N, C-alpha and C positions, 0 to 999 in steps of 0.2 A: 504494500500500500504506499503510495507516494504521499507527499504532503499536500497534493492537490486533492483533498478529501475533506470529509467532515472535520478532520483535525485542524485544517488550515484556518477555518473560521474561528476556532478557539484561539489559535496563535495570535490573531490579529488584535485582540483586545488586551494583550499583555504588554507591560512595559518592555522596552527594548532588551534589557539585560535578561529578563525572565523569558522573553521570546526566544533569544539566542540559546538560553540554557535548555528550555524545553525541546527546541529543535535538535540540539546535540544529543539529549537523552533519546529522543525519538529515532534519530539516525542510528544510534548505537543499537537500540532494541530492534529496529528493522533489519540492521545488518546481521545480527544474531539469528533472527527468525529466517531470513532469506538464505543464509548460508547452509542451515540445516534442512529447511523445508524444500529447497530447490535442488538438493543433491540426491540424485536417484539411487546411488549406491549406499546402502546402509552403513557399511564399514567406514566409508569416507565421511558420511554425515556425522557419525559418532566422533570421528577425529576432529571435525570442524567444531562440534560442540565443546569438546575438550579444549581446543584452541581458544574459543571465546571464554571459557571458564578461566583459563590462564590469563586472558587479557583483562578480565575483571580483577584478578589478583594484582596484576601489574598496576592497574589504575589506582587501586586502593593501598598498595603497599609501597608506593613511592618509586617504582621502577619504571623505566621508559616503555610506554605502550607500543605495541608493534603495528598498530593500525591507525589510519587517519581518524576513525570514529573513536577509538580509545584515547587518542591524544586530545581530541576536542572534549571528550567526556571528562578527562582528568582535570582540565581547566575549570569545568563546571563543578566537579566534586569539590575542588579546593575553594572555589568562590562561595558556594552555597553549603558547604560541609555536609554533603549528602551521605547517607548511611549505605553500607555495603550490602546488607541482607536482601533488599529487594532485587538487586542486580543478580546476586547468586540464585534467588528464587526464579527469576526470569529464565536463566539458562537451564535450570532444573525443569521448568515447564516446557520449554522448547524441546529439551531432550526427551520428554515424555512421549512426544509425537513419534519418536523413532521406534518405540517398542510397545506403545499402547494405542490401539486403533479402535477399541470398544471400551465402554464404561458400563459396568453392570448396575451400579447404584448412582443416585444423585450425589451422595457424599463423595464418591470417587471423582465425579465430574467437578464438583466444587473445588477439590484440591488442585486440579489442573487449572481451573479458571482463576483461582487465587494467585497462582504462580505466573500466568501469562498476562493477566489483565489487572488484577488488584495490585500486583507488585508495581506496575507502571504508575498507577495512581499514587501509591506511596512514595515513589520517586518524585512525582510532580508536586505533591503537597509540600514537600520540603523546600522546593524552589519557591513556591507561593508564600512561604513563611508561616505555615500552620501545621507543623509536623506532628504535634501531639493531639490538639483538639479535633483534628479532622481525619484521624486514622480510620475510625469506623466508617465514616462517609466514603473515604477513598476505597475501602474494601468492598462495600456494598455497591457503589457505583460501578466499580470494575466488574463485579459479578453480573450486574444488570447489562452492561455493554457486551460482555462476552456471550452471555446467553442470547442476546439479540442477534449477534453475529452468527451463533450456532444455528439458530432457527432460520435465519435468512439464507445461510450457505449450505443447507442440507444437501442440495443437488450437487454443488461443487465438491463438497467433502466426500460424498459417495463416489464421485469420479476418481477421487484419490485413495479410495479404499478405506475411508474413515467414516465412522458413525459416532457422533458425539452425544446424541440423545441417549439417555440411560436405558439399558435393556430392560430394567424393571418397569419403565414407563411404557415401552412397547408392549410388554406382556400385559400390563394392566388394561391397555386399550385394545388388545387383540390385534396388534400390528406386527408386521414382519419387516425385515430389511428389504425384501422383495417388493412389498407394497410401497415403500419409500422410493426405491429405484424405479418403479413403474411411473411414479409421479402422478398418480390418479388421486383425485380428492374424494376418497371414499369416506363414509361416515366415521369409521375408526381413525383414519389418518387425520381428518379434521378435528376430532375430539382430542387426539394426541397433541396436535399443534396448538389448539386452544389451551390446553393444560400447560404446555410449555410457555406460551405467551403469558398466561396468568402468573406463572412462577417468575418470569422476568419482571413483570409488573411489580410483584411483591418486593423485589430488590430495589427497583426504583423508588418505591415507597419508603423502604428502610433507609435508603441513602437520603431522601428528602427529610425524613425524621432526624437523621443524624447530622444534617448540615448545621454547623454552628452559626448562630445568628451573628456573632461577632466577626465571622470570617466570610460573609457573603460577598463582599467586594473582592477579596483575595481569591475567591474560588469561582469567579465569574466564568473563567475559561473552562473550568471543569463542568460547570452548569450548562454552558453552551454545548459542549460534547454530549452531556446527558440529554439535553433537549432535542438535539438532532437525531440521536439514536432512539429516543422515545418516539419520535415521529416515524422512524422506520418501523418500530413495533406496531404503532397504530395503523400504519398502512398495510402491514401484513394482516392485522385483524380486520380492517375494513375491506380487504381484498378476499375475505373468506379463507384466509390462512393458506392461500395458494402461493407457495414459494418455489414451485416447479416450473411454471410457465415462463417466468422472467424474473430477473433479479430485482428485488424491491429497492428502489432508490428514492432519495429526497432530491428534487430538482434544485439547482443552485439558487434560484430566486427564493425558494422556500427556506433553504438553509440560511441564506443571508437575513431573511426576515426573523427567523428564530434567534439567530446570533444577535441581531440588533435589539430585539425585544428583551431577551434575557440580560443583555449588557445594560440596557436602560433601567430595568428593574433592579439590577444590582447596585446602581448608582444611588437609589433611594432605599437601600437596605431590604429589598424584597427578594425572596428566593426565586430562582428561575423556573423550576419545574412546577407546573400546576397540573396535578394528576387526577384525571377523572376516574370514574368507576370502571371496572373491568367489564367488557362486553359479555353478553351471554353467549355461551358456546352453542 
């Protein structure tokens, strides 16, 4: 994912120093993910994951990083005194994709989502200057965003041989992987996806509840991200949960309007996300 995405609208509202810092963090995380995810040979992918784990160590242990992304990140780590654990967690999460292509339970999936998404949120809130009071917010918003991605990208993930929806949920609604691969909106498939969307909504609600009122301005960028992804979720719901016919997107004008609205609300101390009731399945 390039910066010409939902993330770019969040970057725009940040002060210059924070914008550069978040950009460096994003570039580093993207490089780690691409290096592993785009390597077709499992053994080489594992080696690349190990290389990035070593790069994290160099960044945080005062040694010269080996990559352009590592060198840029090291400057940010020093400037904003970033913590190391979220970066190690990110590599752990990316590495999970090498050996885990199915998740039996939701708890199993949550562990993955915490590593690949919530960890990035924890990195960013330190740049925003609210590393303690906004931890729960960052974790819950990360889970909400990643679940939205998983629901939207079911078709693409299947093409890569991956199914992130928990097997226990498929069994609960009488669905099989073959049903998902067929891309037919049967009753059980629709019920399954409605359930998963409701689960994502719950994490958006938890993030909204955990948003510190004292940090609304500092977290405007995160709220914009959440607002755009929440709109993706709502479009999936309004489209009858059909994530197979076409990739659900939010047009650029709509993304810009969401970003402007949330930014203006943050200026007067109002939270960005206004969450309605979940639709009926």
